[in-house]
C-alpha positions as CSV (number, residue, x, y, z in Angstrom):
1,M,108.3,-91.5,82.8
2,K,107.9,-89.1,79.8
3,I,104.6,-87.4,79.1
4,K,104.5,-89.1,75.7
5,V,104.7,-92.6,77.4
6,K,102.0,-91.6,79.9
7,L,99.7,-90.4,77.1
8,S,100.4,-93.7,75.2
9,L,99.7,-95.8,78.3
10,G,96.5,-93.9,78.9
11,L,95.2,-94.4,75.4
12,L,96.3,-98.1,75.5
13,F,94.3,-98.5,78.7
14,L,91.2,-97.1,77.0
15,F,91.9,-99.5,74.1
16,I,92.1,-102.5,76.4
17,V,88.9,-101.6,78.1
18,I,87.1,-101.5,74.7
19,I,88.7,-104.8,73.7
20,L,87.6,-106.4,77.1
21,I,84.0,-105.4,76.8
22,T,83.9,-106.4,73.1
23,A,85.5,-109.9,73.9
24,V,83.0,-110.6,76.8
25,S,80.1,-109.6,74.6
26,I,81.2,-111.8,71.7
27,F,81.8,-114.7,74.0
28,Y,78.3,-114.8,75.4
29,I,76.7,-114.0,72.0
30,N,78.5,-117.0,70.5
31,R,77.5,-119.2,73.5
32,L,73.8,-118.2,73.0
33,A,74.1,-118.9,69.3
34,N,75.6,-122.3,70.0
35,D,72.8,-123.2,72.4
36,S,70.2,-122.2,69.9
37,K,71.9,-124.2,67.2
38,A,72.1,-127.3,69.4
39,I,68.4,-127.1,70.1
40,L,67.6,-126.9,66.4
41,K,70.0,-129.7,65.3
42,A,69.8,-132.2,68.2
43,N,66.1,-132.0,69.2
44,Y,64.0,-130.3,66.6
45,E,65.2,-132.8,63.9
46,S,64.4,-135.8,66.2
47,L,60.9,-134.4,66.5
48,E,60.7,-134.0,62.8
49,F,61.8,-137.7,62.2
50,S,59.4,-138.9,64.9
51,G,56.5,-137.1,63.1
52,D,57.5,-138.8,59.8
53,M,57.4,-142.2,61.5
54,L,53.9,-141.5,62.9
55,E,52.7,-140.5,59.4
56,A,54.2,-143.8,58.0
57,L,52.3,-145.8,60.6
58,D,49.1,-144.0,59.6
59,L,49.8,-145.0,55.9
60,Y,50.3,-148.6,57.0
61,V,46.9,-148.6,58.7
62,A,45.4,-147.2,55.5
63,S,47.1,-150.0,53.6
64,D,49.3,-147.7,51.7
65,T,52.4,-149.6,50.5
66,S,54.6,-146.5,50.7
67,W,54.7,-146.6,54.4
68,H,57.6,-149.0,54.6
69,A,60.0,-146.8,52.7
70,K,59.0,-143.6,54.5
71,F,59.3,-145.3,57.9
72,K,62.6,-146.9,57.0
73,S,64.1,-143.5,55.9
74,A,62.9,-141.7,59.0
75,I,64.2,-144.3,61.5
76,E,67.6,-144.4,59.7
77,R,67.9,-140.6,60.0
78,Q,66.8,-140.8,63.7
79,E,69.5,-143.4,64.3
80,K,72.1,-140.9,63.1
81,N,70.8,-138.1,65.4
82,I,71.0,-139.7,68.8
83,T,71.7,-136.7,71.2
84,E,69.9,-137.4,74.5
85,T,70.4,-140.0,77.2
86,G,68.0,-143.0,76.7
87,E,67.3,-142.0,73.1
88,L,69.5,-144.8,71.8
89,E,67.6,-147.5,73.7
90,L,64.3,-146.2,72.5
91,T,65.4,-146.0,68.9
92,T,66.9,-149.5,69.0
93,T,63.7,-150.9,70.5
94,L,61.7,-149.1,67.8
95,R,63.9,-150.5,65.1
96,A,63.2,-154.1,66.4
97,Q,59.5,-153.4,66.5
98,F,59.7,-152.1,62.9
99,Q,61.4,-155.4,61.8
100,Q,58.8,-157.5,63.7
101,L,55.9,-155.6,62.1
102,V,56.6,-157.4,58.8
103,N,55.6,-160.7,60.4
104,D,53.2,-159.5,63.1
105,T,50.6,-157.0,61.7
106,S,48.5,-156.8,64.8
107,I,47.2,-153.5,66.1
108,T,49.0,-154.2,69.4
109,R,52.4,-154.0,67.5
110,I,51.3,-150.6,65.9
111,N,50.4,-149.2,69.3
112,S,53.6,-150.4,70.8
113,M,55.6,-148.6,68.1
114,R,53.6,-145.4,68.6
115,F,54.4,-145.6,72.3
116,F,58.1,-145.7,71.7
117,I,57.9,-142.9,69.1
118,Y,56.0,-140.7,71.6
119,R,58.7,-141.6,74.2
120,I,61.3,-140.2,71.8
121,I,59.2,-137.1,71.2
122,D,58.8,-136.5,75.0
123,L,62.5,-137.1,75.6
124,N,63.4,-134.4,73.0
125,M,60.7,-132.0,74.1
126,N,62.0,-132.2,77.7
127,A,65.5,-131.7,76.3
128,I,64.4,-128.6,74.4
129,V,62.8,-127.1,77.6
130,G,66.0,-127.8,79.5
131,K,68.3,-126.4,76.9
132,N,66.0,-123.3,76.6
133,S,66.3,-122.8,80.4
134,A,70.1,-123.1,80.1
135,A,70.1,-120.6,77.2
136,L,68.0,-118.2,79.3
137,K,70.4,-118.6,82.2
138,T,73.4,-118.0,79.9
139,A,71.7,-114.8,78.7
140,E,71.1,-113.6,82.3
141,N,74.7,-114.4,83.1
142,A,75.8,-112.5,80.0
143,K,73.8,-109.4,81.0
144,M,75.1,-109.6,84.5
145,Y,78.8,-110.1,83.6
146,I,78.7,-107.5,80.8
147,A,77.0,-105.0,83.2
148,I,79.6,-105.6,85.9
149,I,82.5,-105.4,83.5
150,S,81.1,-102.3,81.8
151,S,80.4,-100.6,85.1
152,I,83.9,-101.3,86.3
153,C,85.4,-100.1,83.0
154,L,83.1,-97.1,83.0
155,L,84.2,-96.1,86.5
156,I,87.9,-96.6,85.7
157,S,87.5,-94.7,82.4
158,L,85.6,-91.9,84.1
159,S,88.3,-91.6,86.7
160,F,90.9,-91.6,83.9
161,I,89.0,-88.9,81.9
162,I,88.6,-86.7,85.0
163,N,92.1,-87.0,86.4
164,F,94.4,-87.5,83.4
165,P,93.6,-84.1,81.7
166,G,94.3,-82.4,85.1
167,Y,97.6,-84.2,85.3
168,I,98.5,-82.5,82.0
169,A,96.7,-79.2,82.5
170,N,97.6,-78.4,86.1
171,P,101.3,-78.1,85.6
172,I,100.6,-75.9,82.5
173,R,98.3,-73.7,84.6
174,E,101.0,-73.4,87.3
175,M,103.6,-72.6,84.7
176,T,101.4,-69.9,83.1
177,A,100.8,-68.3,86.6
178,G,104.6,-68.5,87.3
179,I,105.4,-66.8,84.0
180,R,102.9,-64.0,84.8
181,E,104.6,-63.4,88.1
182,V,108.0,-63.2,86.5
183,A,106.6,-60.8,83.9
184,N,105.5,-58.7,86.8
185,K,109.1,-58.7,88.1
186,N,108.3,-61.2,91.0
187,Y,111.5,-63.1,90.5
188,S,111.1,-65.0,93.8
189,Q,108.4,-67.2,92.1
190,R,109.3,-70.9,92.0
191,L,107.6,-74.0,90.6
192,H,107.7,-77.4,92.4
193,F,106.7,-80.4,90.4
194,K,107.3,-83.8,91.9
195,S,107.2,-85.7,88.6
196,D,110.4,-86.6,86.7
197,D,108.9,-86.0,83.3
198,E,109.1,-83.0,80.9
199,F,107.2,-80.9,83.4
200,G,109.8,-81.6,86.0
201,E,112.5,-80.5,83.6
202,L,110.5,-77.5,82.6
203,A,110.1,-76.5,86.3
204,Q,113.8,-76.8,86.9
205,A,114.6,-74.6,83.9
206,F,112.0,-72.1,85.0
207,N,113.4,-71.9,88.5
208,T,116.9,-71.5,87.1
209,M,115.7,-68.6,84.9
210,A,113.8,-66.9,87.8
211,S,116.9,-67.3,90.0
212,R,119.2,-65.7,87.5
213,L,116.7,-62.9,86.8
214,D,116.5,-62.3,90.5
215,Q,120.3,-62.1,90.7
216,Y,120.4,-59.8,87.7
217,E,117.8,-57.5,89.2
218,N,119.5,-57.3,92.6
219,S,122.9,-56.7,91.0
220,N,121.6,-53.8,88.9
221,L,119.3,-52.4,91.5
222,A,122.0,-50.3,93.2
223,K,123.3,-49.1,89.8
224,I,119.7,-48.1,88.8
225,I,119.2,-46.3,92.0
226,F,122.4,-44.5,91.6
227,E,121.6,-43.5,88.0
228,K,118.1,-42.4,89.1
229,K,119.6,-40.1,91.8
230,R,122.1,-38.7,89.4
231,I,119.4,-37.9,86.9
232,E,117.2,-36.3,89.6
233,T,120.2,-34.2,90.7
234,I,120.8,-33.1,87.1
235,I,117.1,-32.2,86.6
236,N,116.9,-30.4,90.0
237,N,120.0,-28.3,89.1
238,M,118.7,-27.2,85.7
239,Q,117.5,-23.6,85.4
240,D,114.6,-24.6,83.3
241,A,111.4,-25.8,85.0
242,I,110.8,-29.5,84.2
243,I,107.7,-31.6,84.9
244,G,107.3,-35.3,83.9
245,F,104.0,-37.2,83.4
246,N,103.3,-40.8,82.7
247,E,100.9,-42.1,80.0
248,K,97.9,-41.7,82.4
249,N,98.8,-38.0,83.1
250,V,100.1,-38.7,86.6
251,I,102.9,-36.4,87.7
252,L,106.1,-38.4,88.1
253,F,108.7,-35.7,88.9
254,A,109.1,-31.9,89.0
255,N,112.4,-30.1,89.7
256,E,112.8,-27.3,92.2
257,Q,112.4,-24.6,89.6
258,A,109.0,-26.1,88.6
259,L,107.9,-26.3,92.2
260,K,108.7,-22.6,92.7
261,L,106.8,-21.5,89.6
262,L,103.8,-23.7,90.5
263,A,104.0,-22.7,94.2
264,I,102.9,-26.2,95.2
265,P,104.7,-28.4,97.8
266,E,106.3,-31.5,96.4
267,E,104.1,-33.9,98.4
268,D,101.0,-32.3,97.0
269,L,102.2,-32.6,93.4
270,L,104.1,-35.9,92.8
271,G,102.0,-39.0,92.2
272,K,98.9,-36.9,91.7
273,Y,96.6,-36.9,88.7
274,A,97.5,-33.7,86.9
275,P,93.9,-32.5,86.0
276,D,93.0,-32.8,89.7
277,V,95.9,-30.6,90.8
278,A,95.2,-28.2,87.9
279,V,91.8,-27.4,89.3
280,R,93.6,-25.4,92.0
281,N,96.5,-24.1,90.0
282,D,96.1,-21.9,86.9
283,L,99.6,-22.4,85.7
284,L,99.4,-26.2,85.7
285,R,96.0,-25.9,84.0
286,T,97.6,-23.9,81.2
287,L,100.6,-26.3,80.9
288,I,98.5,-29.4,80.4
289,S,96.0,-27.7,78.1
290,P,96.1,-29.3,74.6
291,E,95.8,-25.8,73.0
292,K,99.0,-24.6,71.4
293,S,100.1,-21.0,71.8
294,I,103.1,-19.3,70.2
295,K,103.0,-16.5,72.7
296,P,105.3,-16.7,75.7
297,L,103.8,-17.4,79.2
298,K,104.0,-14.4,81.5
299,I,104.5,-15.8,85.1
300,Y,104.9,-13.7,88.2
301,A,107.7,-15.5,90.2
302,E,110.4,-14.5,92.7
303,G,108.9,-10.9,93.0
304,K,109.0,-10.1,89.2
305,E,107.3,-10.8,86.0
306,S,109.1,-13.5,84.0
307,Y,108.5,-14.9,80.5
308,F,108.7,-18.6,79.6
309,T,108.2,-20.7,76.5
310,K,106.5,-24.1,76.9
311,E,108.1,-27.1,75.1
312,L,106.4,-30.5,75.1
313,Y,108.4,-33.7,74.5
314,P,106.4,-37.0,74.2
315,I,108.2,-40.0,75.5
316,T,107.9,-43.4,73.8
317,A,109.3,-46.9,74.2
318,N,109.1,-49.2,71.3
319,D,106.7,-46.8,69.5
320,T,104.4,-46.9,72.6
321,P,103.6,-43.7,74.4
322,I,104.7,-43.9,78.0
323,G,104.5,-40.2,79.1
324,Q,105.6,-36.7,78.3
325,V,107.9,-34.0,79.7
326,I,107.1,-30.3,79.8
327,I,110.0,-27.8,79.9
328,L,109.5,-24.1,80.7
329,K,112.5,-22.2,79.3
330,N,113.1,-18.8,80.9
331,I,113.3,-16.2,78.1
332,T,112.9,-13.1,80.3
333,S,116.3,-11.7,79.3
334,F,115.5,-12.2,75.6
335,R,112.1,-10.7,76.1
336,E,113.6,-7.6,77.8
337,L,116.1,-7.3,74.9
338,D,113.3,-7.6,72.4
339,I,111.3,-4.9,74.2
340,A,114.3,-2.7,74.2
341,K,114.8,-3.3,70.5
342,T,111.2,-2.5,69.8
343,N,111.3,0.7,71.8
344,F,114.5,1.6,70.0
345,I,113.0,1.0,66.6
346,A,109.9,2.9,67.6
347,T,112.0,5.9,68.9
348,I,114.2,6.0,65.8
349,S,111.2,5.7,63.5
350,H,109.4,8.4,65.3
351,E,112.5,10.7,65.2
352,L,113.1,10.0,61.5
353,K,109.6,11.1,60.5
354,T,110.4,14.7,61.4
355,P,113.5,15.1,59.1
356,I,111.8,13.1,56.4
357,S,108.8,15.4,56.5
358,S,111.2,18.4,56.3
359,I,112.9,16.8,53.3
360,K,109.6,16.4,51.6
361,M,108.7,20.0,52.4
362,S,112.0,21.2,51.0
363,L,111.4,19.1,47.8
364,K,107.9,20.7,47.5
365,L,109.5,24.1,47.6
366,L,112.2,23.2,45.1
367,E,109.4,22.0,42.7
368,D,107.7,25.4,43.1
369,K,108.8,27.6,40.2
370,R,108.2,30.7,42.2
371,V,111.3,29.8,44.3
372,G,113.4,29.3,41.2
373,T,113.7,27.2,38.1
374,V,115.9,24.1,37.9
375,N,117.4,22.4,35.0
376,S,116.5,18.9,33.7
377,E,119.3,17.2,35.6
378,Q,118.3,18.9,38.8
379,E,114.7,18.0,38.2
380,K,115.7,14.3,37.9
381,L,117.6,14.5,41.2
382,I,114.6,16.1,42.9
383,I,112.3,13.2,41.6
384,N,114.8,10.6,42.9
385,I,115.1,12.3,46.3
386,K,111.3,12.5,46.5
387,E,110.9,8.8,45.7
388,D,113.6,7.9,48.3
389,A,112.0,10.1,50.9
390,Q,108.6,8.5,50.2
391,R,110.2,5.1,50.6
392,L,111.8,6.1,53.9
393,L,108.5,7.5,55.1
394,K,106.8,4.2,54.3
395,I,109.5,2.2,56.1
396,T,109.3,4.4,59.2
397,G,105.5,4.0,59.1
398,E,105.8,0.2,58.9
399,L,108.4,0.1,61.7
400,L,106.0,2.1,63.9
401,D,103.2,-0.3,63.1
402,L,105.5,-3.2,63.9
403,A,106.5,-1.6,67.2
404,Q,102.9,-1.2,68.0
405,V,102.2,-4.9,67.2
406,E,105.2,-6.2,69.2
407,T,104.3,-4.2,72.3
408,G,100.8,-5.5,72.2
409,N,99.4,-2.0,72.2
410,I,97.3,-2.3,69.1
411,Q,94.3,0.0,69.6
412,L,91.2,-1.5,67.8
413,Q,88.1,0.5,67.1
414,K,85.7,-2.3,66.1
415,Q,82.5,-1.6,64.3
416,R,80.1,-3.3,61.9
417,V,81.6,-2.8,58.5
418,Q,80.3,-3.8,55.0
419,P,82.8,-5.7,52.9
420,K,82.3,-3.3,50.0
421,Q,83.6,-0.4,52.1
422,I,86.9,-2.2,52.7
423,I,87.4,-3.2,49.0
424,D,86.4,0.2,47.6
425,Y,88.8,2.0,50.0
426,A,91.7,-0.1,48.9
427,C,90.9,0.0,45.2
428,Q,90.4,3.8,45.2
429,A,93.8,4.2,47.1
430,L,95.6,2.2,44.4
431,K,93.6,3.1,41.4
432,I,96.3,5.4,39.9
433,Q,99.1,2.9,40.6
434,A,97.1,0.2,38.7
435,E,96.4,2.5,35.8
436,Q,100.1,3.2,35.4
437,K,100.7,-0.5,34.6
438,N,97.4,-0.8,32.6
439,I,96.2,-3.4,35.2
440,S,92.4,-3.8,35.4
441,L,90.9,-4.4,38.9
442,N,88.0,-7.0,38.8
443,I,85.9,-6.3,41.8
444,V,83.4,-8.9,42.9
445,C,81.4,-8.0,45.9
446,D,77.7,-8.6,46.5
447,D,75.9,-5.7,48.2
448,H,73.8,-8.1,50.2
449,L,76.8,-9.7,52.0
450,P,76.5,-9.5,55.9
451,G,78.7,-7.0,57.7
452,V,81.6,-8.0,59.9
453,I,82.8,-6.6,63.2
454,C,86.3,-5.3,62.6
455,D,88.6,-2.2,62.7
456,L,87.9,-0.5,59.4
457,E,91.2,1.4,59.3
458,K,93.5,-1.6,60.0
459,T,91.5,-4.0,57.9
460,A,91.6,-1.6,54.9
461,W,95.3,-1.2,55.5
462,V,95.7,-5.0,55.2
463,M,93.6,-4.9,52.0
464,V,95.7,-2.0,50.6
465,N,98.9,-3.9,51.4
466,L,97.7,-7.1,49.7
467,L,96.5,-5.2,46.6
468,S,99.7,-3.1,46.5
469,N,101.8,-6.3,46.4
470,A,99.5,-7.7,43.7
471,I,100.0,-4.6,41.5
472,R,103.8,-4.6,42.1
473,Y,104.3,-8.2,41.0
474,S,101.7,-8.5,38.2
475,P,102.8,-7.8,34.7
476,E,101.4,-4.9,32.6
477,N,98.1,-5.4,30.8
478,S,97.0,-8.1,33.3
479,Q,94.0,-8.4,35.7
480,I,93.7,-8.6,39.4
481,T,90.6,-10.0,41.1
482,V,89.4,-8.5,44.4
483,Q,86.5,-10.5,45.9
484,S,84.6,-11.1,49.1
485,L,82.2,-14.0,49.7
486,E,80.4,-15.8,52.5
487,K,81.4,-19.4,53.2
488,N,80.9,-21.7,56.2
489,S,79.8,-18.7,58.5
490,E,82.9,-16.8,57.5
491,L,83.3,-13.7,55.3
492,I,86.4,-14.2,53.2
493,F,88.3,-11.5,51.3
494,Y,90.9,-12.4,48.7
495,V,93.2,-10.8,46.2
496,K,94.3,-12.9,43.2
497,D,97.2,-11.6,41.1
498,A,98.8,-12.6,37.8
499,G,102.4,-12.6,39.1
500,P,105.1,-15.3,38.9
501,G,103.8,-17.2,41.9
502,I,105.5,-18.5,45.1
503,E,106.9,-21.9,45.7
504,Q,104.9,-24.0,48.2
505,R,107.8,-24.3,50.6
506,F,107.8,-20.5,51.2
507,L,104.1,-20.0,51.7
508,D,104.3,-20.6,55.5
509,K,107.3,-18.1,55.8
510,I,106.1,-15.1,53.8
511,F,104.2,-13.8,56.8
512,E,107.4,-13.7,58.9
513,R,109.1,-10.4,59.5
514,F,111.7,-9.3,57.0
515,F,111.3,-12.5,54.9
516,K,111.8,-12.1,51.2
517,V,111.2,-15.0,48.7
518,P,114.6,-16.2,47.4
519,G,115.1,-15.5,43.7
520,A,112.4,-12.9,43.5
521,D,113.0,-9.4,42.0
522,H,114.0,-7.5,45.1
523,S,113.8,-4.2,43.2
524,K,110.1,-4.7,43.4
525,S,109.9,-6.0,46.9
526,G,109.4,-3.9,50.0
527,T,110.8,-4.1,53.5
528,G,109.4,-7.6,54.3
529,L,107.2,-6.2,57.1
530,G,103.9,-5.6,55.3
531,L,102.6,-9.2,55.4
532,A,103.9,-9.7,59.0
533,I,102.0,-6.6,60.2
534,S,98.9,-7.7,58.2
535,K,99.0,-11.0,59.9
536,E,99.1,-9.4,63.4
537,F,96.3,-7.0,62.5
538,I,94.0,-9.8,61.3
539,L,94.8,-12.3,64.1
540,T,94.3,-9.6,66.8
541,Q,90.8,-9.1,65.4
542,G,90.0,-12.8,65.7
543,G,90.4,-13.5,61.9
544,K,92.6,-15.8,59.8
545,I,95.1,-15.0,57.0
546,W,96.7,-17.3,54.5
547,A,97.9,-17.7,50.9
548,T,97.9,-20.1,48.0
549,S,100.0,-20.1,44.9
550,E,101.4,-22.0,41.9
551,I,104.5,-21.1,40.0
552,G,103.5,-19.3,36.7
553,T,99.8,-18.8,37.6
554,G,100.0,-16.1,40.2
555,S,99.2,-16.0,43.9
556,T,96.0,-15.5,46.0
557,F,96.1,-14.0,49.5
558,Y,93.1,-14.5,51.8
559,F,91.9,-13.2,55.1
560,S,88.6,-13.9,56.8
561,F,86.4,-12.9,59.8
562,P,83.5,-14.9,61.4
563,V,80.1,-13.5,60.3
């Protein structure tokens, strides 16, 4: 039987119960109404007619001639309302007495008629009492039958209300639980409904689906295990250290290279909560730290110092994070090459400074007229050689600074320095260069600004480099602003020029080594090392350096230190 039919039958049953109680109630209410109506029509009217006849006899005694018509009317109506046993005989006798009263007017005849009238009254009064008792009994029976039928219907309806929803809800609850089990990959879950309705069909469909999912799972399990082993083999044979975590930061896998670097047995690492393991392992604590570092990690492994870069790859499924993988790439060979390159540059730069100094000394002697005079052409050549020598000396100086930065051997002599010292030093050093292009230097520096802890020489070098670039790229008859100010517990220095400006896409790259802005006038540009060295000098001292610019309005270079 279909669920729709069962629901219809259930509602039909409740409808029948309501109809049954309503029909019984109406039946007994009509019966009580009929009993009351019978009392009023059959007996009460007879009492009324009898009263009229008694009044007519009283009129007769009083010699009122109207008694005859009134009595005649009352007895005629009484003759039409004979309802009780014996009432017909009494009424017939009374009619005969009325006819005889015309000829016999004795008081005995009057009393005889009153006797029969009172007999009719008593008969109807007794009938009223009897019918009232019957009505009361009918009312009692009505209450009893209605109570019995209502109680039975109530019990049946209550049982129906309690059991029928469960008949519908219980299979749905079992179906929901079964679906949850299948969702949790428990494909052995089955539903067993004995009914042959839609729930039975649904259970059969569910069991078929679970059976096929179970077959699919078992058929792919071997393939999945094989693929898992193959991936594990690939990961274990990779030269890079690889560690995998789930979304709760639990370590899922780590290849042999990672185990060697961490120096932790596999059983003490896999399946463990990473922060708990990191408490006892400095390297793992560094790897899971959210702080980003561009510097390589130096790790002592396999009897030597090695350098690694950390690469973090978030893993998602349907845009939902499910974990992450950390890869440590061994860059020791590249690091060694970089160190060799730095040492080579430092050595060459150092060796070049001596011949360049000799060239400058020779040029100084050639310029001395005591040695001998030179013609105009020779003087031009001496000036060009002098400028090239100065350029070479500057390049070798920057290369030596770069080598110092790359080797990490920056020697800082920190002290408390007033901002005005740094700005004045740079402006005095480049005053003549600015005057040659008729560029005015707008210096804004409050004498009451707090001092900062920094290396005066290297910070002034940075300011000189920024101001030198500003003078180089600013047009003649322009203005350069050099200012220091305090903001958000930081002391900020900035140099604003009136040059052509830098495109936004190049602002993050101008601090890289040897980078030159494409399309710029390279006859004015330097080696591309000044800003890179400036950045290292500032960052090493715990400061920050950055730039802003708009095409056509100039550029502003900033660096700051905490107060």
